[in-house]
C-alpha positions, 0 to 999 in steps of 0.5 A: 518514515517522518510522517510514520511518527506524527501526531494526530493533529500534525497529520490532519495539518499535513493532509489538509496541506496537501489537498487530500480528501479524508472524512473521519471514521469513528472508532477504530480500535487499534487505530490512532487517527480513524479515516476514510479516502473521500475522492481521488488523491492526486487524479488516482481512485483508490478502491477499498472496501465500503463505507459500513466495511472496517476493512477501509478505515486507515490511519491518516498517517497511512494517508499521507504515504498514499499521498506520496504513492499516488506522485509515484504512480502518476509517472506510471499512468495509473489511473486507480488502485484496487484494495483488499483491505487496510484495516484488519483488527485482529492480524497477526504476523504469520505464527507470532502474537505480534500484531501486524500493521493491519491492525492499526490501519497503516498497511495495505493489501493491494490487488491490481493497478488500472492504467490510463489507456484501460490496461490492469495490472494484476498482482496474482497473474502479472507478478511473474516472481519465484518464492524467495527470489528478490523482487528488485535489483540485478538478480530480480528475475521475471518468470515470464516477460510480458509486458505486464509483468514488466510494467508492474515489476517496474512500477513495485520497483520504482515505489521501493526506491522512493523509500514510502513504505517500510515494509513492500511484501511482494509474491516473492515473499511467500505464497500468502502474497500470491495474490496481492502487494502489503505495504506497511509504515511503522511508527519508529522503524528506519528499515526499510525492507522489500521482499 
């Protein structure tokens, strides 16, 4: 939560200290400090939309959260993360005029994770949950208990326990999230919500 409130200068200094390679991403509209990832993060490749796409830009503070995420992903033998988008300038919360954290470059829509052994965990195929059901905890259930479903659920719940993100929205949240995990950080927020 402390990283979500960093100033641009403090954020860049923190990324430099951590050795996370970034490059400036030009004007960012709603992004306070627009950057792009440049290279691996803790040995993990984050596959984002290409250099010409605005959807591959992110706020410097989200890059710190990705470094924290990479530490968890390392423990689960993840080598690659495929991301649909980060920044979406016109993104709003469903049925609201309130802007989504995507509009600030502070959110990720994650599609799949590749493991070091070559297996791929795809959210759409492997989540195996029900809308409205808790994604983690003792009341969490898988519709089909496959190896990939168990690996994906364990990984997501481990990320949730670490408190890296303010919101983690899974396919259990609604149909709009059926093929991805939405994670975000929010300046000034203290709540951690996993749905």
